[in-house]
C-alpha positions as CSV (number, residue, x, y, z in Angstrom):
1,X,0.0,0.0,0.0
2,X,1.2,3.5,-0.8
3,X,0.0,6.4,1.4
4,X,0.7,10.1,1.5
5,X,-0.9,13.0,3.3
6,X,-1.0,16.5,1.9
7,X,-1.8,19.6,3.9
8,X,-3.0,22.8,2.2
9,X,-3.1,26.2,3.9
10,X,-5.9,28.5,2.8
11,X,-3.7,31.5,3.0
12,X,-1.2,30.0,0.5
13,X,-3.6,28.2,-1.8
14,X,-2.4,27.7,-5.3
15,X,-5.1,25.3,-6.4
16,X,-3.5,24.2,-9.6
17,X,-0.1,23.3,-8.0
18,X,-1.8,21.6,-5.0
19,X,-3.9,19.4,-7.3
20,X,-0.8,18.5,-9.4
21,X,1.0,17.4,-6.2
22,X,-1.7,14.9,-5.4
23,X,-2.2,13.8,-9.0
24,X,1.5,13.3,-9.5
25,X,1.6,11.0,-6.4
26,X,-1.3,9.0,-7.7
27,X,0.1,8.7,-11.2
28,X,3.5,7.6,-9.8
29,X,2.1,5.0,-7.4
30,X,-0.6,3.3,-9.4
31,X,0.1,-0.3,-10.3
32,X,1.0,-0.8,-14.0
33,X,-2.1,-3.0,-14.4
34,X,-4.5,-0.2,-13.4
35,X,-6.3,1.9,-16.0
36,X,-4.0,4.9,-15.2
37,X,-5.4,7.5,-17.6
38,X,-9.0,6.9,-16.4
39,X,-8.1,6.9,-12.7
40,X,-5.9,10.0,-12.9
41,X,-8.7,11.9,-14.8
42,X,-11.3,10.9,-12.2
43,X,-8.9,11.7,-9.3
44,X,-8.2,15.1,-10.7
45,X,-11.9,16.0,-10.9
46,X,-12.5,14.7,-7.4
47,X,-9.5,16.5,-5.8
48,X,-10.4,19.7,-7.6
49,X,-13.9,19.6,-6.2
50,X,-12.7,18.6,-2.7
51,X,-10.2,21.5,-2.5
52,X,-12.7,24.0,-4.0
53,X,-15.2,22.9,-1.4
54,X,-12.7,23.7,1.3
55,X,-12.0,27.1,-0.1
56,X,-15.7,28.0,-0.6
57,X,-17.5,26.4,2.3
58,X,-15.3,25.0,5.2
59,X,-14.2,28.3,6.7
60,X,-10.9,26.9,7.9
61,X,-7.3,27.7,7.4
62,X,-6.1,24.2,6.4
63,X,-7.3,21.1,4.7
64,X,-5.7,17.6,4.7
65,X,-6.0,15.3,1.8
66,X,-4.9,11.7,2.6
67,X,-4.4,9.4,-0.4
68,X,-4.1,5.6,-0.1
69,X,-3.4,3.3,-3.0
70,X,-3.5,-0.4,-2.9
71,X,-3.9,-3.2,-5.4
72,X,-7.7,-2.7,-5.8
73,X,-8.5,0.9,-5.3
74,X,-7.6,4.5,-4.4
75,X,-9.0,6.1,-1.3
76,X,-9.0,9.9,-1.1
77,X,-9.9,11.4,2.3
78,X,-10.5,15.1,2.8
79,X,-10.3,16.3,6.4
80,X,-11.0,19.7,7.7
81,X,-12.3,21.2,11.0
82,X,-14.8,23.6,9.6
83,X,-18.5,24.1,9.1
84,X,-20.5,20.9,8.6
85,X,-22.6,20.3,5.5
86,X,-25.9,22.1,5.8
87,X,-27.6,18.7,5.5
88,X,-26.2,17.7,8.9
89,X,-27.6,20.9,10.5
90,X,-31.2,20.1,9.4
91,X,-33.3,17.4,11.0
92,X,-33.8,15.0,8.1
93,X,-35.0,11.6,9.1
94,X,-32.5,8.7,8.9
95,X,-32.6,6.6,5.8
96,X,-34.6,9.2,3.8
97,X,-33.6,10.0,0.2
98,X,-32.9,13.7,0.2
99,X,-32.5,15.6,-3.2
100,X,-29.4,17.8,-2.9
101,X,-28.5,19.1,-6.4
102,X,-29.3,18.4,-10.0
103,X,-28.2,19.2,-13.5
104,X,-30.0,18.6,-16.8
105,X,-29.2,14.9,-16.6
106,X,-28.9,13.8,-12.9
107,X,-30.2,14.4,-9.4
108,X,-27.8,14.0,-6.5
109,X,-29.3,12.4,-3.4
110,X,-28.0,12.0,0.2
111,X,-29.1,9.4,2.6
112,X,-28.3,9.8,6.3
113,X,-27.4,6.4,7.6
114,X,-26.9,7.8,11.1
115,X,-27.1,11.3,12.5
116,X,-23.7,12.3,11.1
117,X,-23.0,10.0,8.1
118,X,-24.2,10.7,4.6
119,X,-23.9,8.4,1.6
120,X,-24.3,10.1,-1.8
121,X,-25.7,8.6,-5.0
122,X,-27.1,9.9,-8.4
123,X,-30.2,9.0,-10.5
124,X,-30.7,10.0,-14.0
125,X,-33.5,12.6,-14.5
126,X,-36.4,11.8,-16.7
127,X,-36.5,14.6,-19.3
128,X,-40.2,15.2,-18.3
129,X,-39.0,15.8,-14.6
130,X,-36.4,18.5,-15.3
131,X,-36.6,21.2,-12.7
132,X,-36.4,24.9,-13.5
133,X,-32.9,26.4,-13.4
134,X,-33.8,28.5,-10.3
135,X,-34.4,25.3,-8.4
136,X,-30.8,24.0,-8.8
137,X,-29.1,24.1,-5.5
138,X,-25.5,24.9,-4.4
139,X,-23.9,21.4,-4.1
140,X,-23.1,20.8,-7.8
141,X,-19.5,19.9,-6.9
142,X,-20.8,17.0,-4.8
143,X,-22.7,15.7,-7.8
144,X,-19.5,15.8,-9.8
145,X,-17.6,13.8,-7.2
146,X,-20.4,11.3,-6.9
147,X,-20.5,10.7,-10.6
148,X,-16.7,10.2,-10.8
149,X,-16.4,8.0,-7.7
150,X,-17.3,4.4,-7.0
151,X,-18.2,5.4,-3.5
152,X,-18.5,8.8,-1.8
153,X,-19.4,9.4,1.8
154,X,-19.3,12.2,4.4
155,X,-19.0,12.0,8.1
156,X,-19.2,14.9,10.6
157,X,-17.9,14.5,14.2
158,X,-19.8,16.9,16.3
159,X,-17.3,16.7,19.3
160,X,-14.2,17.5,17.2
161,X,-15.9,19.5,14.5
162,X,-14.1,17.3,11.9
163,X,-15.5,16.9,8.4
164,X,-14.5,13.7,6.6
165,X,-15.2,13.3,2.9
166,X,-14.1,9.9,1.7
167,X,-13.9,8.9,-2.0
168,X,-13.1,5.5,-3.4
169,X,-12.0,4.7,-7.0
170,X,-11.9,1.0,-7.8
171,X,-9.8,-0.6,-10.5
């Protein structure tokens, strides 16, 4: 297993070079039998959205990206100690399918499997059900990550104020 942790300071964010550090590590450490081009492309989309999310929403000075690569998959974990996702702050019932965001082709849903764990998934939109543009909500980046990932989850630890976004790419 190959593992590396990257810390990014909001005050010195250079998004492009930060992303290239992570993608370079992934590219260098993937097994030769893995579909490298496809995985690097998906990882770049995911890391871009995770870091952009930190800049726009977390309200923190630093973000950690932890990357683990083994013979079956890549795990990308984003850790920050900022504001929780707004879904956590609302009192949605556990195991309820909650629409979060949509584009012209997909709707992103969240399912709370406990009070602080969210699993994301997408469904294609029936063209007859397309919502008006003014109804599209903020979390389009989460939709992008969900579509690129094989698994995407979020956990908020209320005691430590830790946000954990975990993405898995299988190969």
